[in-house]
N, C-alpha and C positions, 0 to 999 in steps of 0.2 A: 503494499500499499504505500503509496508513495506520493511524490510530489511531482508537479509538473515540471520535469526538466528535460530539456533536450540538450544535446551536447555537440560541440565541436571539439573532439577529443584532443587533449594534450598528448604529445608523442608518448609520454610515459603511460597515459591512460590507455592508449591504444594497445601498447605492449602488454599492459598489466590487466586489462579487462578480463574478468572471468565471469562465467555464467553461474555465479553463486551469489547468494545474499547472506551477508554476515550480520548477525544481530548483536545487540548491545545488551549485555546483561550488566546492570548497574556497575559500571566501572571496570570491566574486565578489559584492561587496555593492552594495546600491542607494545607498550613501552613502559618503562619504570615510572615515568611521570604520571601516565594515566592510571596505572594500577594504584599507586600511592594515593592518588586523588580519590579513587573509589573507596579506599580504606581509611577515610579521614577520621573515623571514630569507631570505637569498639563497644559502645554501649547501645543497647537496643531499647528504644522507647516508643516504638510505633504501636499501631493497633490499639491505642489506648482509647478509652471511652471518651467521646467528645460530644458533650451535650451543650446546646445553645451557642457554642462557638466553633467555627470551622476555621482552622489556621492553614494558611498557604505561606510557607517559608516564614518571613518575619511579619507577615500581615495576617490579621484575624478579622473575619467577617462574622457578624452576628447572624445566626440562622438556627435551625434545629437539626441536629443529626445525631443519630445513635449508631455508633459502630459496634456491631455485635461481634466482637473478637476478643479473645483472651489476649494477654500481652505475652506472646511467645518470646523466648530468649534465643538469640542467635549464638550458639556456642562455637567459638573458634579455637581449636587446639592451639595452645601456645607455642608448640614446636611442630615442625613437619620433619619427622625422622625417617629418612629413606622413603619418601612418599612414593617415588617412582623407581622401578627397577631400571638397570642400565638399558635394557631393551626398550622399555617404555619411553625413557628419556630420550634415547636415540630417535625414536619415531616422532615424538613431540618436537624435538629440536629441528628435525627436517621440516615439519610443517610450519613451525614458527619462522624459519629462514625464508620459506617461499613467501609468507605474508610480508615480511620486512622488505624483501627484495622488491615487492610490488608497491610499497608505501609511497605515496606522493611526497615529493620533496620540494620545499619552498624555493630552492635555488633554480629549479627548472622553470619557474615563472618569472625569472629576472628579465628585464628588458635588455634586448641585445639586437644587433643588426645582422640580418641574414639576407644575402643577395640584394643588398641596398634597401631592405625593408625592416622597419623596427617591429619586433615581436616581443611578446612578454608583457606583463602588466605592471610589475613593481620594480622600482629602482633598487640597486644593491643595498643602499642604506636602510631602506624600509625592511627589506628581507632580514638584514643582519639585526636590526632592532627586534624583530619578531623572534628570531632564533635565541637572541640573548634573553629575551623575556621568558621564553620556554625554559631555558637553563636555570634561571633564577627561581622559577616556580618549582622546577624539579628539585632543586636543592632544598628549598623551604619545606616542600612536602616530605621529602625523604627524612629531614631532620625531625619533623613533627612525628613521623611514623616511628622513628627509632626511639624518641622520647617516650612514646606510649608504652613501648616494650621495656625500656629501661626502668621505668617506674614500677614495673611488675618483677623486676629482678631477672629478666630474661636476656637471652643472647640476641640483642636487638639487631646487630649487623647480619647475622646469619638468617634470622627469621624474616628481616626485611627483603633480603634477596630472594628467599625461597617464595614468599608471597607474591613478590613481583613476577617471578618466573611463571608461577601458576596462572596468574592474571594474563600473561602473554600467551601461554598455551591455550587458554580458553578462547581468547579472540581468534586464534589460529583455527581452533575447531569450528567456530561459526563462519570464519572466512571460507573455509573449504565446503562446509556442509549447508550453508544457508540458502543457496539458490540452485541454479542448474535445473535440468528437466524435472527433477523430483525434489527440489528444494523448497524451503519455507515459502519463498516467493518464485513460483515456477518461471524459469527462463530470465530471472533478474540478474542485472550485472552489479557487482559490488566493488567499491573502491576503498582502499584503506587510506584515510585522510592524512594530511601532513600533521606534524606534531603541534603546529600552531592551532589548526582546527580541532585537533583532539583535545587540547587544553580548553577550548571553547565548548566542549560537550558534544562533539561530533566525532565518533570513532569510525563510522563507515557511512559512505553514501551509497545508497541502493536505488537502482533505476530499473524499471521494467520497460524493455524496449517496445513491447506490444501496446501498452497503454500509456506510454510516456508519462509515467508517474514516478515519484521517488520519495525517499524518507531519509532524514538525517538521524542516524541511529546512534544511541548511546549504550554501549555494552557495559553492563555493571555487575560486579561480584559484590554482593551485599554483606557488609559488616555491621552497618548501622542503618536502620530503616529511616532515620531522620535524614541521612545523606541521600537515600533513595527518594524520599519525598521532596527534597530540595531539587533533585534532578527533574522530577515530574513537574514541579512548579515552574520550570522554565517555559513549558508549553503554555501554561496559563498566562504567564507574564508576556509571552509573545502575543498572545491573543489580546490581552489588555492594551498593549502598546500598538496593536495593528501591524506587527512585523512577523516575518518568518525567519527560520534558521539562516544565519549568514555563513556561507562557506567561502572562505577567502581563496584558497589555493586549489581551484578546480576550474576547468574550462568547459563551458557549455556552448551549444550550437549558436544561440543568439546572445552574444555578450551584452547587447544593449537592452535585453529584456529582463525585467525584474523577475526572477524566479521565485516561485512560491513553494518552499519546501518545509513541510511540518517535521516536528521532532517526534521521536518514539524511543521509549526506553524498554530494554529487555533485561530482566534481572534473574539472578540465581544465587543461592546461598553457597557459601564456601565449601561445605562438605559435598553438596551436589555437584559442584564443579570438579573436585578431585575425583569423585566416583565416575562422573562422565568421562573425564580424560583417560582414566585407566581402562574403562570399557572400550573406548575408542582405539586406544593403542593396541588392544588385543584383538579387536574385530572392527576394522575400519568401515566395513559395510554392514554393520549391525543395524538392521532396519528398525527394530524396536527402539533403540537408542535415539536414532535420528528422528523417527516419527514422534516420540514423546516430547523431545525438545521442540520440534516443529509446532506441534499443537499448542504447547505452553506459551511459546513466543507469539503465535497468532492471537491467542486468547488475551494475552497481556496488552498487545497492541490494539486489538478490537476494543477493549475496555477503555483505553486512553482516548482513542479517536471518537468513540461514541460520546463519552462525557465532554470532550473538548468541543464537539460539534454542537451539543446542547448548550454549552456555555457561550460559544460564538453567536448562536441564534439569540440567546437571551440578552446579549449586550450589543446586538446588531452589528457584528463584524462580518460583513458580507463576503469579503475576499477569503476569510478563513472558512466560512460556511461552504463556499464552493469547493475549495480544495479538500476540506475534511470529508465532505460528501463523497468525493471521488475516491479518496484513499480508504475510507471506511467501506465503500461498496466493494473495492478490490480485495481488501482484507477478508471480508465475509465470503467472497467467492472462493478465495484460496482456503479458508477454513472449512468451507462446505465440501471441499474435496476429501476431507477427513471425517465427515459427518459420522460414518459407520464405525469410526475408531475412537471417537472422543471419550465415550464412556469407559473404554478400557483403560485410559490414562488419567481421567479426571480425578479420581480419588487421590492418587499420588500427587497430582498437580496442586490440588486444593490444600494439601498439608504444607506446602512451601510458603514460608514467611514472606518471601519477596512477591509471590503471587497474591497473597492475602493483602499485602501492603498496597499493591497497585489497585486492586478492587476497592479497598477502603478509600484510597485517594480519589478513585472515579466516583464513588458514592457521594463523597463530600463535595466534589465539584458539581455534581448534579443537584445536590441540595441547594447549593449556593446559586445555581442557575435558576432554580424555582423562585428563590428570594429576589433575584434580579428582575425576573419576569413580573412578579407582583409589584415591585417598585415602579417598573416601567408602565405597567397598566394603570397604576394609581396616580400617575403624573398628570 
């Protein structure tokens, strides 16, 4: 489900285009900075009962919502001891290398002259500034990450590296298995974004060639549901401001057209990620593994787009309504391909805290939408 985007591919994009759609599970990033960003906190405070007040990020709206969820705790083992065998690590490192080789690089968009024609969009100084900012954010995130472990008397250096690596592996999993003929989004193309765009909450750009739709996807491994809710809140903030996800280092077909690309988050818990990676390493073609992840991702995205569409209608954001109608329709079409299998996986999916969190957030946004409609009708 995606967003309207057409493209005039950058040379790297042509070379790296894959018929795969890679999902974002709350922060599972293809690099250290992304993974650390996803693990910004280790306490879980979501799924709390919220009566009379609905909170989105730092803003709270008065309304009425009852979140019928217990407060599950996300348990993350303090150490990862020999998480993967040598054989598993070799397999996962190979997949990770493929994804990193395909990642878009800011420097490939630098302005330069070829055959007397100026190509590229950004001067060297702007690109250098972006890359420097990424380095600074990475250092700060890594320092914060280590401090959290040090306060627990743990081997911060080792754990930080291990968690980062698992996050990278998980992105590689989705990079390969998200699209293609039998992918989450059939025949979709996926692009691993530059580090600059990744830091802005866009891990992958997904585009369906048939429907000319796309999604700015944030892959997140959940350690703290508050972090996940903050990621989800970006979509609400975009609607409030009347904007769409900004993808800086990517070439589209019509560079003069304002592309309307919505965000989507796909999330998974740490233990689920490790389990998935081990199964993948032992059986790359495991249909049950791929199908279960596919259905979960589609259900998560459907819940987000459905709630966002209702909210966009409530506050009269027509541009968002049109785009969200299109991507929601496509998402449901893709989900319908698995209609006969959903019940087989649903029980397990519903146990997942990240899935519960996304549904809770969607319910909260719908409740807020009803309040906005009433306010508008009473004006």
